[in-house]
C-alpha positions in Angstrom: -79.8 -33.8 61.0 -80.6 -31.9 57.9 -82.4 -33.8 55.2 -80.2 -32.6 52.3 -76.4 -32.6 52.3 -75.9 -31.7 48.7 -77.6 -30.0 45.7 -78.0 -33.3 44.0 -80.0 -34.7 47.0 -82.2 -31.6 47.1 -82.8 -31.7 43.4 -83.7 -35.4 43.5 -86.3 -34.6 46.2 -87.8 -31.9 44.1 -88.3 -34.2 41.2 -90.8 -36.3 43.3 -93.3 -33.4 43.2 -96.0 -33.2 40.5 -94.6 -31.2 37.6 -97.2 -30.1 35.1 -94.5 -28.5 33.0 -93.3 -31.9 31.9 -96.7 -33.7 31.6 -98.6 -34.3 28.5 -101.6 -32.0 28.2 -104.1 -34.8 28.5 -102.6 -35.8 31.9 -103.0 -32.3 33.4 -106.1 -32.2 35.7 -108.8 -29.7 34.9 -110.0 -29.6 38.5 -109.8 -26.2 40.1 -108.4 -27.7 43.4 -105.3 -29.0 41.4 -104.2 -25.3 41.4 -104.9 -24.6 45.1 -103.2 -21.4 46.3 -104.2 -22.1 49.9 -101.4 -24.7 50.3 -98.8 -22.2 49.2 -100.2 -19.5 51.5 -100.1 -22.0 54.4 -96.3 -22.7 53.8 -95.6 -18.9 53.4 -97.4 -18.2 56.6 -95.3 -20.8 58.4 -92.2 -19.1 57.0 -93.3 -15.7 58.2 -94.4 -14.4 54.8 -91.0 -13.6 53.3 -92.8 -12.2 50.2 -93.9 -9.2 52.3 -90.3 -8.0 52.9 -89.8 -6.4 49.5 -91.9 -4.6 46.8 -92.8 -6.9 43.8 -93.4 -6.3 40.1 -95.7 -9.2 39.1 -95.8 -9.9 35.3 -98.2 -12.1 33.3 -98.9 -12.5 29.6 -98.9 -15.0 26.8 -95.6 -13.8 25.3 -93.0 -11.2 26.3 -93.3 -11.7 30.0 -89.8 -13.1 30.4 -88.3 -10.3 28.4 -90.2 -7.6 30.3 -89.1 -9.2 33.6 -85.5 -9.2 32.5 -85.7 -5.5 31.4 -87.4 -4.4 34.6 -84.8 -6.2 36.7 -81.9 -4.7 34.7 -83.2 -1.2 35.2 -83.9 -1.7 38.9 -80.3 -3.0 39.3 -79.1 0.1 37.5 -81.0 2.1 40.1 -79.1 0.4 42.9 -81.7 -2.1 44.0 -80.7 -5.6 45.1 -83.0 -7.4 42.7 -84.6 -10.8 42.9 -85.7 -12.2 39.6 -88.0 -15.3 39.3 -88.6 -16.7 35.8 -89.6 -19.9 34.1 -88.8 -22.3 32.6 -85.0 -22.6 32.6 -82.7 -23.4 29.7 -79.9 -25.3 31.3 -80.3 -25.5 35.0 -83.1 -25.1 37.6 -80.9 -22.5 39.4 -81.4 -20.1 36.6 -85.0 -19.5 37.7 -83.9 -17.9 41.0 -81.5 -15.0 40.3 -80.3 -12.3 42.8 -78.6 -9.4 41.2 -78.3 -11.3 37.9 -76.6 -14.4 39.5 -78.4 -17.8 39.7 -78.9 -19.1 43.2 -75.7 -20.9 44.3 -75.9 -24.6 45.2 -75.3 -24.0 48.9 -78.1 -21.5 49.1 -80.4 -23.8 47.2 -79.6 -26.6 49.7 -80.1 -24.3 52.7 -83.4 -23.1 51.3 -84.6 -26.7 50.7 -83.6 -27.7 54.2 -85.7 -24.8 55.6 -88.7 -25.8 53.5 -88.5 -29.5 54.1 -90.6 -29.8 57.2 -93.4 -27.6 55.8 -93.4 -29.5 52.5 -93.7 -32.8 54.4 -96.5 -31.3 56.6 -98.4 -30.5 53.4 -97.9 -34.0 52.2 -99.2 -35.4 55.4 -102.3 -33.2 55.0 -102.9 -34.9 51.7 -102.5 -31.6 49.8 -98.8 -31.5 48.7 -97.3 -28.6 46.8 -96.5 -29.1 43.1 -93.1 -28.7 41.6 -93.9 -25.1 40.6 -95.5 -24.3 44.0 -92.3 -25.4 45.7 -89.9 -23.4 43.4 -92.1 -20.3 43.9 -91.9 -20.6 47.7 -88.2 -21.3 47.5 -87.6 -18.2 45.5 -89.6 -15.9 47.7 -87.8 -17.2 50.8 -84.4 -17.0 49.1 -84.9 -13.4 48.0 -85.8 -12.4 51.6 -82.9 -14.2 53.1 -80.6 -12.7 50.4 -81.6 -9.1 51.3 -83.5 -8.3 48.1 -85.1 -4.9 48.2 -87.1 -5.4 45.0 -88.4 -8.6 43.3 -89.6 -9.2 39.7 -91.9 -12.2 39.6 -93.0 -14.0 36.3 -96.2 -16.0 36.4 -96.0 -19.6 35.3 -99.3 -20.4 33.7 -102.2 -17.9 33.3 -102.4 -15.7 36.4 -105.6 -16.2 38.5 -104.6 -19.7 39.8 -100.9 -19.4 39.2 -98.6 -20.3 42.1 -97.1 -16.8 42.1 -100.5 -15.2 42.6 -100.2 -15.4 46.4 -98.3 -12.1 46.7 -99.5 -8.5 46.9 -97.2 -6.7 44.5 -96.4 -3.0 44.2 -97.2 -3.2 40.4 -98.8 -5.7 38.1 -98.1 -5.9 34.4 -99.8 -7.9 31.6 -97.7 -8.1 28.4 -99.9 -9.6 25.8 -102.8 -12.0 25.2 -102.8 -14.7 22.6 -103.8 -18.4 22.2 -101.7 -20.7 24.4 -102.6 -23.4 27.0 -106.2 -23.2 25.8 -107.0 -26.5 27.4 -106.6 -24.8 30.8 -107.0 -21.0 30.2 -109.9 -21.1 27.7 -110.7 -21.1 24.0 -111.1 -17.4 23.4 -108.8 -14.4 23.9 -111.4 -13.0 26.3 -111.3 -16.1 28.5 -107.5 -16.1 28.4 -107.4 -12.4 29.3 -109.7 -13.0 32.3 -107.2 -15.6 33.6 -104.3 -13.3 33.1 -106.2 -10.4 34.7 -106.5 -12.6 37.8 -103.1 -11.2 39.0 -104.7 -7.7 39.4 -105.2 -6.6 43.1 -107.4 -3.9 44.6 -105.7 -0.6 44.3 -102.5 -2.0 42.9 -101.3 -0.1 39.8 -101.4 -2.1 36.6 -99.7 -1.8 33.2 -100.9 -3.5 30.1 -99.4 -4.0 26.6 -102.7 -5.6 25.4 -104.3 -3.4 22.6 -106.6 -5.9 20.9 -110.2 -4.7 21.7 -111.7 -7.9 23.1 -109.0 -8.9 25.6 -108.1 -5.3 26.4 -111.7 -4.6 27.4 -111.8 -7.7 29.7 -108.6 -6.6 31.5 -109.8 -3.0 31.8 -113.2 -4.0 33.2 -111.4 -6.1 35.9 -109.1 -3.2 36.7 -112.2 -0.9 37.1 -113.9 -3.4 39.4 -110.8 -3.4 41.6 -110.2 0.4 41.5 -106.9 -0.2 39.9 -104.8 2.7 38.5 -104.6 1.4 34.9 -102.1 2.3 32.2 -102.5 0.9 28.7 -100.1 0.9 25.7 -101.3 3.3 23.0 -103.4 5.3 25.5 -101.4 6.2 28.6 -98.0 5.3 27.3 -96.6 5.1 23.8 -93.8 3.6 21.7 -92.2 5.3 18.8 -89.7 3.0 17.1 -88.0 3.4 13.7 -88.3 0.5 11.2 -84.5 0.2 10.9 -84.2 -1.0 14.5 -82.5 2.2 15.7 -83.0 4.0 19.1 -86.6 4.3 20.1 -88.8 6.5 22.3 -91.2 5.6 25.1 -93.6 8.3 26.3 -95.4 7.6 29.6 -98.0 9.6 31.5 -95.2 11.4 33.2 -92.3 11.9 30.8 -90.6 11.0 27.6 -87.7 8.6 27.4 -85.5 9.0 24.3 -82.5 7.2 22.7 -83.5 3.9 24.1 -82.0 0.6 22.9 -82.2 -3.0 23.8 -79.7 -5.6 22.6 -82.4 -8.2 22.2 -83.3 -8.7 18.5 -86.7 -8.1 17.0 -89.3 -5.3 16.9 -91.4 -7.1 19.5 -88.6 -6.5 22.0 -89.1 -2.8 21.6 -92.8 -3.2 22.5 -91.7 -5.3 25.5 -89.4 -2.5 26.5 -92.3 0.0 26.4 -94.3 -2.2 28.8 -91.2 -2.5 31.0 -90.7 1.2 31.1 -94.3 1.8 32.0 -94.1 -0.8 34.8 -91.0 0.9 36.1 -92.7 4.3 36.0 -95.7 2.8 38.0 -93.2 1.2 40.4 -91.4 4.5 40.9 -94.8 6.1 41.8 -95.8 3.3 44.1 -92.5 3.2 46.0 -91.7 6.9 46.0 -88.2 6.3 44.5 -87.4 8.6 41.5 -86.7 7.0 38.2 -84.0 8.8 36.1 -83.9 8.6 32.3 -80.2 7.6 32.3 -81.1 4.7 34.6 -83.7 3.4 32.2 -81.5 3.9 29.2 -78.5 2.2 30.9 -80.5 -0.7 32.3 -82.2 -1.5 29.0 -78.9 -1.4 27.1 -77.4 -4.1 29.3 -80.3 -6.5 29.5 -79.4 -10.1 28.7 -81.8 -13.0 28.1 -81.0 -16.5 26.8 -83.0 -18.0 24.0 -84.6 -14.9 22.6 -83.3 -14.7 19.0 -80.0 -15.7 20.5 -77.2 -15.9 18.1 -75.0 -18.8 19.0 -72.7 -18.6 16.0 -72.0 -16.4 13.0 -70.1 -19.1 10.9 -72.6 -20.4 10.1 -75.3 -18.2 11.7 -77.1 -20.3 14.3 -80.1 -18.7 16.1 -81.8 -20.2 19.2 -85.3 -19.1 20.1 -87.8 -20.4 22.7 -90.9 -19.3 20.6 -93.6 -21.9 21.2 -96.9 -20.5 20.1 -98.2 -18.8 16.9 -97.7 -15.2 18.2 -94.1 -15.8 19.4 -93.2 -17.6 16.2 -94.7 -14.8 14.2 -92.4 -12.4 16.1 -89.4 -14.7 15.5 -90.1 -14.8 11.8 -90.3 -11.0 11.6 -87.1 -10.7 13.6 -85.2 -13.0 11.3 -86.5 -11.2 8.3 -85.4 -7.9 9.8 -81.9 -8.9 11.0 -81.0 -11.7 8.6 -82.7 -10.8 5.2 -82.2 -13.0 2.1 -80.8 -16.0 4.0 -81.6 -19.6 3.2 -83.1 -20.9 6.5 -82.7 -24.4 7.9 -85.2 -25.1 10.7 -84.7 -27.5 13.6 -88.2 -27.7 15.1 -89.9 -29.5 18.0 -93.1 -28.7 19.8 -95.0 -29.7 22.9 -98.2 -31.6 22.6 -100.4 -28.9 24.0 -99.5 -26.3 21.4 -101.3 -25.1 18.3 -99.2 -27.1 15.8 -100.9 -25.9 12.6 -100.9 -22.3 13.8 -97.2 -22.5 14.8 -96.2 -24.1 11.5 -98.2 -21.5 9.4 -96.1 -18.8 11.1 -92.6 -20.2 10.7 -92.7 -22.5 7.6 -92.7 -19.6 5.1 -89.1 -18.9 6.1 -87.8 -22.4 5.8 -85.9 -24.0 2.9 -85.3 -27.2 4.8 -86.8 -28.6 8.1 -85.6 -31.3 10.5 -88.5 -32.2 12.9 -87.6 -33.6 16.2 -88.9 -34.1 19.8 -88.4 -31.6 22.6 -86.6 -34.1 24.7 -89.5 -34.3 27.1 -92.5 -36.7 27.6 -95.0 -34.0 26.5 -93.4 -33.6 23.1 -95.5 -33.7 20.0 -94.7 -36.6 17.6 -92.4 -35.1 15.0 -94.0 -37.4 12.4 -97.3 -35.6 13.0 -95.5 -32.2 12.6 -94.0 -33.5 9.3 -97.5 -34.5 8.0 -98.9 -31.1 9.0 -96.0 -29.3 7.3 -96.4 -31.3 4.1 -100.1 -30.3 4.0 -99.2 -26.6 4.4 -96.1 -26.7 2.1 -96.0 -29.8 -0.1 -92.8 -28.5 -1.8 -90.8 -28.1 1.4 -88.0 -30.6 1.9 -88.1 -32.0 5.4 -87.2 -35.0 7.5 -87.9 -36.5 10.9 -85.3 -37.4 13.5 -86.7 -38.0 17.0 -83.4 -38.1 18.7 -82.4 -34.5 19.5 -78.6 -35.0 19.2 -78.9 -36.7 15.8 -81.5 -34.1 14.7 -79.0 -31.4 15.6 -76.2 -33.1 13.7 -78.5 -33.5 10.6 -79.6 -29.9 10.7 -76.0 -28.8 10.8 -75.2 -31.0 7.7 -77.9 -29.2 5.8 -76.6 -25.7 6.8 -74.0 -24.0 4.6 -71.8 -21.1 5.7 -74.1 -18.5 4.1 -77.2 -20.1 5.6 -79.1 -19.5 8.9 -79.9 -22.4 11.1 -82.8 -21.6 13.5 -83.7 -23.9 16.4 -87.2 -23.2 17.8 -90.6 -24.4 18.9 -89.9 -25.2 22.5 -88.1 -24.0 25.6 -87.1 -27.6 26.2 -85.6 -28.1 22.7 -83.8 -24.8 23.0 -82.4 -26.0 26.4 -81.3 -29.3 24.9 -79.4 -27.5 22.0 -78.0 -24.9 24.3 -76.5 -27.7 26.5 -75.1 -29.5 23.4 -73.6 -26.2 22.2 -71.9 -25.5 25.5 -70.5 -29.0 25.8 -69.1 -28.7 22.3 -67.6 -25.3 23.1 -66.0 -26.7 26.3 -64.6 -29.7 24.4 -63.1 -27.5 21.7 -61.5 -25.2 24.3 -59.9 -28.2 26.0 -58.5 -29.5 22.7 -57.0 -26.1 21.9 -53.2 -25.8 22.6 
């Protein structure tokens, strides 16, 4: 008899596994053995190493890795590949993390995969070294992509790189998008320490692409690449971005060719930089796999990329923007995108933050835009106390009107009441807050549709 008869049963089982994503930072262990890759390899070995049945693009970075993964996957699909895409976290449903040709894993495939994994998961539990939640989802994805006939996979790291659950694969190409301060309690207090953790995804002889140009972290990554004899391609040296300030078509020039008239529908100048990293990764993938990459495939794939929660416009009346920015660098990019695409707007901010984030740094980046702020929780146990956020904000901008509402639904309703038709309401600070609001928005849209004659 199979252990799981439904998606709900399989999902309930998964919730029993240690989930560092939802823990408060102080509860996450600092022990190296807490991030033990041997247990994942043991399960993959028992499954016949499904991750070795397709070439992989493995992507790490502080910010931009989700966008780069989506762009690479979109172009590979345009080339005719059957593409598996593994990302984290999700906005609305866990199934979003495992996509095959742009479609989330269906419930029946999720249940089948969990039934196949169950005996191996329980064996690890009996050994006293159970997988974590993210370990489990990673293995489930690698197996699902193999069973689903994927002939290319794009894999996003969860945390760092060196000890990340995804770092059990040998990819065709590695990419590191950016280095900035985030998860410092685990990855280190300096950019160089964080870069060393991200560079842990590099493998001997496997081509690597980097969007990191800051001298300190760039040097750390390049030194690691040199140690491993990695063919290494860096932004502003082996590949280049030329982008007009008006947000028009841009150009990416690699070590092989020049791609012109490129466009991505994702808003913000930072997305054009992400596109440059994606194009370079695709070029390296083309060389590694021997499959030609046509300019029209790059242009067409980038033009159709879609990604929830990246300066996502939910509404134009009033303008409501949803963004998952959750560290100073990503909030800086969000601020610049809003100034570029929505100039001269009064901005109402609905803001929540996890407890492991640099709250002063985040607020310094986003508060200059705000005319009114509603501070709330992220809807998760690891949320920062919104009263603390309000106190920090008042220290940075004593003149800024703001309030606290810990309940996310009531905070959403309050922020809407403060937003006029000509204003912009921006929801940001956390993937989890963005997910809560996205779910509220979709439920509201469904209710409105049902009421319509």
